[in-house]
N, C-alpha and C positions, 0 to 999 in steps of 0.2 A: 272851415267851421260850418256847423249846421246852421242855416239861416234862422231856424227857430230859436237857437240858443245865443243869438247875437243881440247886443245892445248897440243901436246905431244912433243917428242924429235925427231929430225931428225935422222933416223935410218940408212940411206944409202945415199951416195953422188950422186947416180944416175949413169947412164952409161950402156953400153952394157954388158949383162951377157953371152949371147950366140951368136956366130956369125958363122953360118954354111951356106952352099950354099942354102939350102932349107928354112932357117928361121933365122932371127935375133930377139933377145928378149932383151929389155932394161928396166931398172927401171926408171919410170917417177918420182915417189916419194914414200917414205916409212917413216912412223912415228911410234914410239913406245909410248904407254901410258898404264896406268893401266887398261884401258878399253879394249885394244886389240892392235894387231899389224896390221897396215893398209899398204898395198902395192899396187901400181898401175903399171901395166906392159903394154908395147907396143910391139906387135909382128908384124913383117913385112916380107912379102914373095916377092920374085922377080917377075918380069913380066913373065907371062907364055904364050908362043906362041902355046901351044898344043890345039887341039880341045877338046871338052867335052868328046868325045869317048876315045881319047888318055889319057886324065887325069884319067878317070875311070879305064881304063886298067892298067895304071901305079900305081894307088892307090891299086888295088887288088894285083898287083905283088910286091909292095914295102912297104906294111904295116910293121911298125917296131915291133919288138918283145916286148911283154908285160911281164914285171916281177913284177913291183909294181902296175901297173894298174890292175883292175879286168879283167877277160877274155872278158867281154862285159860291156860297160857302155853307158850312154846316151850322152856322149860328142861328139861333131863334130869339136870343135876348140881346141885351146891350153888348156891343162889341167895344173893345178897348185896345189901344196900342200906342205906339210912339213913332215919330219920324226919325230915321237915322240921319247920318251926316250928309248923305246924298239926297235927302228928301223923300226916300222911299218909306212906305208904310210897313211897320213891323207889328203884326197883330199878336195879341197875347190871349192864351186860354187861362181862365181863373185857376188858381191853385186851390181855392176854396170858395164855394158859393152856396147861397140858399135863397129861396124865394118865398113870398107870402102872398096869397091871393087877396088879402085884405078882408074887409067885412062889408061888402056892398049891400047886403040885405039890411044891415043895421045903419047904413049910411055913414060908416065910421072910417072910411079910407079905402083907397084903391090898392091895386097890387104893388108890391115892392120887390126889389132885387138887391141883394148884398153880395158883393164879389171882391175877393182879394187876389191881387196879381203880384207876382214876383218877377221883376224885370232885371236885366243886367245892370251893373252899377252905372248911375247917371250923375253927372256933376254940373254945377253952374246953372244950367237951364236946360229945359227939354220941352218939346212940343208933343202933346198927347192928343190922340184922336178918339172921339166918341162917335158911335153910329148905331142906329137901330132902324134900318130902312123899313122893316115890316110894319111899324107903327107911324111911318112918315117922319121920323126924326132924322134930319139930314146929318151927313158927316160933318163933324164940328171939331176944329183944331183949337186947343187951348194951350198957350205957352205959360209955363210956370218957372219961376226962379227956384233954384235948388242949392243946397250947400256945396261949397267948393271941395275939391279933392283933398286938400290939406286938412280941412275941418273933419271930413269923413274919416280919413286915415287916422287922425288923432283920437277920434271918439268911438271907433269900432272896437269892441271888446266882447269876449265871451262872457256870459253870465257867471261862468265858473271861475273866471280870472279877474273880473272887475273888482275894484276895492270894495270891501264889505260896507254895507250901509251903516250910518250912525244910528244905533238903536240903544235903548235902555230897558232894563227889566221892568216888568209890570208890577206895580204895587199889589201885594197879596190881598189887600183889602178892597181892591177896586170893585165897584158895583157894575155888573153887567145887566143892562136894562133890556126891556122888550125890544124886539126887532124894530128897526126904523120904520116910521109910517110910510107906506108906499106913496110914491109921487105919481102924478099924472104921466101918461106915456110921453116920452120925449123923443125928438128926432135928432140924435146926436150929431148927424152930419151937418146940421145947420148951425152948430156951435163953433167954438174956437178952442184949440188946445190950451190947457191950463198948466201942463207940466210935461217934461220930456220923459221918455221911457227910462226906468231906473229899477235897481234892485230894492226890494222892501225887506227881505229876510233871506238868509242863506246858511246852510250847514254844509257838511262835507258831501252829502249825497242828495240834497234837496234845496230848492230855491223858489222864492216867490217874487214875481216880477210885476211891476206896474207897467203894462204895455200901452195904456191910454188913459188920459184924464182930460175930459172935455167939459168946458163950461157952457151950459145951455140955459140962458136966462138965470133964474134963481136956483138952478139945479146943477149938480155935477153928474156926469155919466162916466163910469170907470170900468176898465177891463183889467183883470188880474189873471196872470198865468202862474200856475203851480206845477212844478216839474220835479220828479224824483227819478233817480237812476240806480242801477245796480240792485243789490239786495233790498234796499229801501224801496225802490220803485216797484220791484216785484211784489213786495209785501203789501204796499198800498194798493196796487192793482188787484191783487187776489182778494183783499178785504173789500174793496170797492165794488167789484163785480160779482162777488159771491152772495151778496145780500140784496134783496129788493129794496131794503130801506135806503140804499145809497141813492135812489132816485127821488127821495123826499128832499125838498130844498134845504131844510135846516140840517139835514144829515148828509149833505153833499160832501164827497170825499176830498175835495180840494182844501186849500187854506181857509182858515176862519178870519174874517175881516170885521172889525168894529171901528166905529167913529167915536172919538173921544169928545165929550162936551162937559159942561160944568157939573153935571149930575153923575157922570160915570161914562161907561163905554156902551154904545148902542150897536149891537151886532146887526150886520147886514145879511140879507138873503139875496142870492143871485136872481135877477130877473130872467137871465138866459145863462145856460151853462152847457158845456160839452166836455166829456172826458174820454180818453183813450188809454189803453194799457197793453203791455206785452210782457214777455218773460223778464225783461231787465229794465223796464221803464214805465212810468205813469205820467200822464199830463192832463191837466184840467185848465180850461179857460172859462172864466165866469165874468158876467157883466152886472153892474149895479147902477142904480140911479137913486139919488138922495138929495136932500136939501143942502145947498152950499153953506158951509159954516161962515160965520163972521170972521173977518180978518184975512190975512194973506197966507195962512198955512192950514193944511189938512192934517190933523193929528189922528193917527190910526193905531189900533192894536192888531197885530198880525201874528198868527200862530198856525201851526199845522202839526198837531200832536201825532197823527198817524205817520208822519215823516220825521218825527223826532225834532221838530222845531217848536220850542216853547213860545208862549206869548211874549211879544216885545212891543215897545212903543217906538214908533217911527214917525217923523214929521216930514211932510212933503210941501215945499213952497208952491203956492198957487200963483201963476202969472196972470 
């Protein structure tokens, strides 16, 4: 199975793993499946008032000791890996990463790094290694409890084979309100998982998947993946990338998401989004942040007209 098309088991509730003056590292999401163990980390550094010359001098003077890392390697950012059964270090290259220099001029935050790693399947427990010697962050081993093999085997399923979600048609008279009021920037890696990955909507050739739902104080941070294949994927991809309008948030080519409240359905706009397409497939990943609703359920309206998925109502329990 393609790892991207697999629903696995929530492997970690999220939260900060390391909190040091030079660096904090948190788990944004982690899932276990028979295909592999996938973990996404966010590393944040404080605002740095030093000049470039001062930084280089401090780097040369403060490089952390290497014990598990090789004497020299090609890394410049946070290194991540795990210890094998013999205690040897197995280092991982990110399957996806991006960085942000922050806004030091405005005093609004230092640089950050977000990196996703796909490791071999891991069960029961594992020891993970974090290191960033260039900034003086020492090699740090963190041991985490993980789901057992039986649980992972039982819950690994392709999004195309998983039981369809319980959805109901949307009332034709439902009122769609203005976009949700933007919330203050959140740091989702500091929160806790509020739901496991799950299908939200699916047709024969398209699916919408909740890949992450994180509770961060009074807010929810949510990631949704929209994927279409075959002729449907090709049609969505051609339409999405043929028009510059597809870069406008409210016209983003992935699924449409709205939160139901007492007055109607409030459409969400992605805070971050990325889409890819090819001759036989289209994929979009969008992230949202919004006020957490009252109660223990998140009621959504999910639709993707471009992929022939009509609006439906779906309810997600919030843990």
